[in-house]
N, C-alpha and C positions, 0 to 999 in steps of 0.2 A: 486365472489370477492366483498368485501365491504371495505368501507373507513370511518374513522371517525377522525376528528380533535378535540382534547380535550384540555382544558385549565385549569391550576391550578390558580385560581384567574385571576387577570388582566394579559393581555400579557405584558411581560417586554418590556420597551423601549429599542430599539437597537440603539447603537450609530452609526450614519452615518459615514461615514468616510473612494491463496495459494492453484495439485493432488499427492497423495502419494501412495505407494504400500502397500498392506495389505489385510487381509480377510474382507469381509463384508457380511451382510445377504442377502439373496435373497428375492425376492418379486414379486408378479404378478403385471402387469401394472395397474395403476389406470385408471379410465374412463377419456377420454379426456374432456376438458371443453372449452368453447369459449374464445377466446382472449378478454381482456378488451377493452372498447372503446377507440379509440385514442383521446388524448387531446393535442392540439399543443398551443404554446405560440403566442399570438397575436403580430403583428408588433408594435414597439414602446413600448413594455412592459418593457424594460430595461432603460427607459429614466429618472427615478427618481434615487436619490442617494441611494446607498446601503452600508451596513456596511463593514468596513475593516475586514480583517481576519488575525489572527496571525498564524494560522495553517489551511489553506484551503483545503489541500489534504494530502494523505499519504506521510510522510517524509517532510512535510511543503512546498516543492517546486517541480517544474515540473522534477527536476533531482533526486528527492527522496533523498536528502542529510541527512535528519533527524537531522538537526542542528538548534537549537533554538537560536534566535538573540534578543538582548536587554533585557535579563532577569536577574534576581538577582543572585548573587553568592550563591550557595548552601551551607547549613549547615546541622545540625542534622534534621532528617525527622520525620514527624508525619502525621496522617490521618487528613485531613481537613473536609471531608464529604464522605459519601457513598450513592449513590442513587440506590435503588433496582427497576429495570425495568422488562419488561414482558418477557425478554429472554437474552441470552448471547450476548455480543457485541464482535464480532471478529474483527472489524475494529478499526483503531485509531479513537479517538474523534476528531472532528473538532472544532476549536476555532474561533468563528465569532462574532464580536462585544462584547457584554457581555454574550454570550451564549456558551455552550458546546453542540455540536450536535453529537448524538450517534444513530446508527441504530442497531436493534436486529434481532436475528434469528426468532422472532415472526412476522417479516415484519412490525415493527413499527419504525418510525423516531421520536426522542425526541429532544426538546430543553431544556437544564437545565440552571438555573442560575449558572454562573461560581463561584459565591461567596458562594452559599448555597446548591446547588444541587437540588433545588426545580424545579419542572417541570413547564416551561412556556407554552409549547404546546406539544401535541403528535398527530401524524398522522399514522393511521394504513392503510397500502396500499394493503393488500392481505392476503390470508390464506397460511401460509407456508406448506411445504411438509413434512409429518412425515417419518422417516426413514423406517418404515414398508412399505411404498409405493415405496421405492427406491430399485433398484437392488443391490446397495452396498452403502457405505458411513459411516461416523462417526460423522455427525452433526445431531442432533435430537431436534426439527424440523429443516429443512433447509429453511431459509428465506433470510435475507440480510447478506451476509458474507463479500463481498468486501467493502473496505473503501469508503464511499461516497466522492464527490468533490463539492466545492462551486465555483460558478461563480459570481464575483462581478458586472459584467456588467448587469445581469439580476436579481440578488438577489435570485437565486435559488440554492438549495442544490440537486444535483442529486444522485440517488442511484438505484441499480438493485435489485429487489425483486424476488426470486424464489417463485412461487405461485402454488396452486393446478392445476392439469392438465398439469404440467411440462412447465409452462410459465416462461419466464425471462423478467420481465417488468421494463423498465426504467421510473422512475418518476422524476419530478423536482418539489420540494415543496419550497414555500415561506419561507425565513428565518425569516420573521417578524411574521408570524401566522401559518405556516404549511400548507397552503392551496395548493393543487395539481394544478399546472399550466401546467405541461407536463406529459403525460402518453403514453407510446407506448410499445407494446409487441415486443420483439426482437426475430425473428426466428433465432435460431443458425445455422450458415452457413453450419455445417456438417449434418444438418437435423436429428440430434439425441438428442433432448432436454431432453429426459429422462435420458441420461448418461452424459449430460454436467453440469458443476458446474461453478458458477460465484464467484470465490474467490479472484482474483486479484483487487487491488485498481483501481478505475476509473481515467481516464486522460482526460484533455481538451486541445485541440490544433486546431487551424484552423477552428474554429466555430463548432467543433464536440465534442461530448463525446465519448471517446474510451472505449470499454468494452472487456475484454479478458476472454476466456473460457478454461477450462481444463476439466478433468474428476472427478468423484467421488473417494473417498478413496477406493482403491481396483482395480482402473483402469479397471472396468468391461465395457463391451459393445463396440460397434463400433464407439465410439466418436473419433474426431480429434480436436486438439487444433486450436483456431481461435482468431481473434481480429475483432470487428465490429466498425464502426464509424456512429454515429447517430447525425443529425444536433441538435444543442442546442434547437432549437424551437420544436423538436419532430417531425416535418413534413419533407417530402422530402425523397430522396433516402437514403438507408442504404448501406454503402460500407463495404467490408470485405476482410480479408486475412485468408486463411486456410493453416495450415501446410501440405505440400505435401507429406505426409506419408500415408501408408494404414490404420494405426490405431494408436491411442494414440497421441504422440507429444503434450502433454498438455502445455498450457501456464497458469500456476497456481501460480506462486510466488506471495506472499502477497502484494509486493510493487506495482505491476501492470507495465504497460508500463513506460519507462524512457524517457524523452524528453530531446534531445540535441539541439544544435544550428541548425537553419533552420527547426526546427519542426520534425527532425528525431525521430522516435520512436524506442527504442531498447527493445526487449523482449528476455527473456530466454526461451528455449523450452526443454521440457522433452524428455524422451526416446520414440522411435517409436517402431513398431513391426516388422520392416524390418528383413528378414532373408537372404537377398542377400547382396552383397558387394557394391551395388549401393547406394551412399548417398541420403537420403530422406528428408533432412532439419530438422531432429530431433536432439536432444542432441546438441543444437547450441545456439549461440547469433545471433539473426536475427535483421537486421536494416530495417525499413519500412518508406516509405514516408508518409506525412499526408494523401495521397490518398490511402494508405495501399498497395502500391507496394514495393516488396522487392528490397532494394538497396545494400544490403551487408549481408554477413553471415560468421560466424566463427564456426567451429567445431573441436574438438580435433581429432588428428589422431587415437585415440583409440575409436572413436565414435561407432563402431560396437559392440565391446567388452562392452563398457559402456551401450549400449542399452540392450544387452543380460543379463547384470547384474544389471539393474536398478540403474545405477550410472551416471546419466546425469547431466546436468547443469541447469535444470528447477527449482531447489528448492530455489534459491535466484535470485534477479534481477541483471542485469549488473550494476556495480557500476562505475559511471562516476566521475573521480577524478578531483581535481582542476588543475592538471598539464596537463590535456588534455588526459589522458590515461583512459583505462576501464579495471576493474578487474572482471573476471568471475570465480565464485567458486560454485560448486554444490556437489552432493552426493559422487563423487569419491575421494574428498579430495584434488584434484589437482587444484591449482589456475592458471589462465591463464591471462597474462597481454597483452592487445590488443591495437592497434591503432583504435579508433572508426571511423576514416575517411576512413580507409582501413582495414576492418576486416580480410582479408586474406584468407578466405575459409578454407578448411580442413588443419589443421596443420599450421595455419598462425599466431600463437602467436608470440609476441615480446619476451616473457619469460614465464617460468612456474616453479612452485614449490609446493611441497606437504605442505599443511597447515592443513586442517580438513575437515570432512563432514559437510556442512552447510545447515541449513534449516531456511527460514524466510526471513527477510529483513536486508540489510546491511545499515550502515550510513557512510557518507563521510565527513571528515573535512580536506579540503586542499588536500594533497597528502597522507593522512592516511585513510585507510578504515577499519571500524569496522565490522567484519563479525560474524554472529550468528552460531557459531560452536556448533555441537551437543554434542560433548564430549570434555573434557579437557578445557572448558571455551571459551568464545568468544575471537576472535583474533584481536588484533590491528596490521594492516599491512601497512608498508610503500611501495609505489609504485613509489618513486622518482628514478631518474637516470636510468630508464629503468629496474629496478629490483624489485623483490618481496622479502620483508623482514619482518618477524614476529617480532614485537617489544615487545609485551607481551600478556599473556592470562589472562583472568578474571577468576572469580569463577567457579569451574568445573561443578557445578550443574545449572548454569544460562544459559539456552538455548534460551531466549527470543530474540527478535530483538532490538538491541541497538539504542539509540539516543544519541546525545551530546548537552551540553548547560549548562550555569551557571558554567563554569569552571570544569565540570565533564562529565563522560560518564555513561550512565544509562542503566542497563540490568535487566531483571526480570527472576526468576525461575517460569515458568508458572505452574509446577506441585505442588508447595508448596505456591505460591502467595508471594514469598520473592522478594523484590526490593533492588537492589544494587546501591550505588552511588560510582564510582571508579575514582581514580586519573588518569587523561588522560595521564600523563607521564609515569606511572609504571603499572597501572592496579590494584594497591592496593585498598582494600575496605576501604572507608572513613567512610561510614554509611551504615546500612541496616535496612530494616523496613518490618515487616510482614504486608501484606495488609489484612490479616484475611479472604481470599477467594481464591479459585483457579481461574486460568486465562486460556482463550482460547489458543490453540497453537499459537506460534509466536507473542504473545502479545507484544505490544509496546506502549510507552509513547507519548502524545502530551504535549508541554510545552509552557508556557507564563507567564509573570509577576511573581507572587509569588507562582504559583501552577504548578503541572504536573497532567495529568489526564490519566487514563488507563482503557480499557474496561476489564470487568470480566465476569465470567460465569453467573452472575446475574444482571449486570448493569455497573456502572461506579464508580470509586474511585478517589477522588482528593487527592494529596499529598502536604503538605506544608513543607517548610524547608528553606525559604529565610533568609539570614543573613541581619541584619540591614545595610542600605546603601541608595545610591541614588535610587529614585523610577523611574518608567517609566512614571510618570505623570497621572497615572490612566487609560491609554489607552494602549491597546495592539498594537504593531507596525504592520503596514500593510506589507504583504508579497509582494516583488516586484522583478522580475527576474533580475539577473545581468549575462550577458554573456560577455566573452572576445572574440575578434576576432581570427580567425585561425592564428596560428603561421606560421612563414616563412617556417618551415620544412613541412608544410602540416598537422601536428597533431592538432586536434581541442583542443581549450581551452573551457572548458565547465562551467556550472554554479558553482560559488564559494558559493553563498548564496543568500537568498532572504532577502534583508535588509530593515530596517526601515528608514535609512538615504540615503544619496546620493552615498556613496561608497560602494564597496563590502568588506566584511570581509573575511578573508582567513585563520582562525584557531585560536586556543587558546580560551581565554575568549572574550566575546562579550558584549558590552554595559556595564550596571552596574551590571551585574550578575543575578543569578536566585533568 
């Protein structure tokens, strides 16, 4: 494995401040290679000021709401710039200081000038695995797939690279210049690294980076879904949770672990291979403590039939709504409304309704959840009053993962590269724009200031479309968590937004618009 940090001119000054089912090719195992040397962060390395981030993680905040704050109101759309990189960008771009951070399937991490798309630095962290060396799969080559995460405390961007020899390597690179400060090989807890894929976005909580694993496209081999926690320094013990099924049980949804009050991590788990009637933890919403001990679980009463039909909940993340409820929706098309404080076990839902088959990541604005439906268009779903109610459906061909901001809802058709700006009240198309390129499955925007950014099959595209109006002062607002205390009835009130000001916003337009 080799590494290179490259610069395009001077380094820019930085302001301080998803496993699916399907066939796949067979292949003989590649020769194993040694793990990379471990690099740990020295004590006191986080003492200097590091830049604010407008979008530091998938969905912008730890609850994965996917709501942009303090951005301009959207109007007619145009392409601001396109950056051709060394591979496909499956994760959401991060927005840190004046930089757009993107990771590629070629195992490279880029920092791009947000205004121009010019490369500020590039760090190549490994050699990706060609699909010919994998037993199944649909990404070629397989490198960095999960969305990275930024920790402002130490100024590092963390990512997991799949590298030759079936290693999954956690790296932490400096947001200022791309220098590698943390590097650690993660032995997958199921002991089957050849069959494990790291698609979900990374999460940070309680001084650790959390990394979830599922299987390759095709569900081949003896893998089991898992979550690991690695200290931010890269050193010290690794903790883990493994789905207690005989095989499969992938944790593969692109949004990654969802963080609620008290640091509880919620994950959706895919189908298991169980053939008996004894519940095995698959096809579930599972709650984990920061120490990765299971503290709660929900599964549909139909979990066994769902498993046999590959109709599980693992294809989207648990969506934490602003009214303290949780919506789970997966491949069966049945949506389940849950109390996240008491998930209820098998059949423990508060309500259920047929909505759609969903794949990707949902966005959440108050008590409205925007789900990425595979057919019939994305769905805007109200979860108020203990009920599930579909408010509207979006364009039938747009199956991407939605986000909200600038008084609009945004969703892409990843097969054609068409981006849609929707009226949040009705779902009507206000504007659409051809991005001129195809997109990875489950493609989703990051937004701030005057632009939105999306990963493509060959890089990153920036979209402009802000109407004239009050500006954000030239700075992107810093993301800051806002939690509400538990309600008197015991239902948790969860993240409403990550705000730039002192108060939490709760829906509709935010700030001066996009």
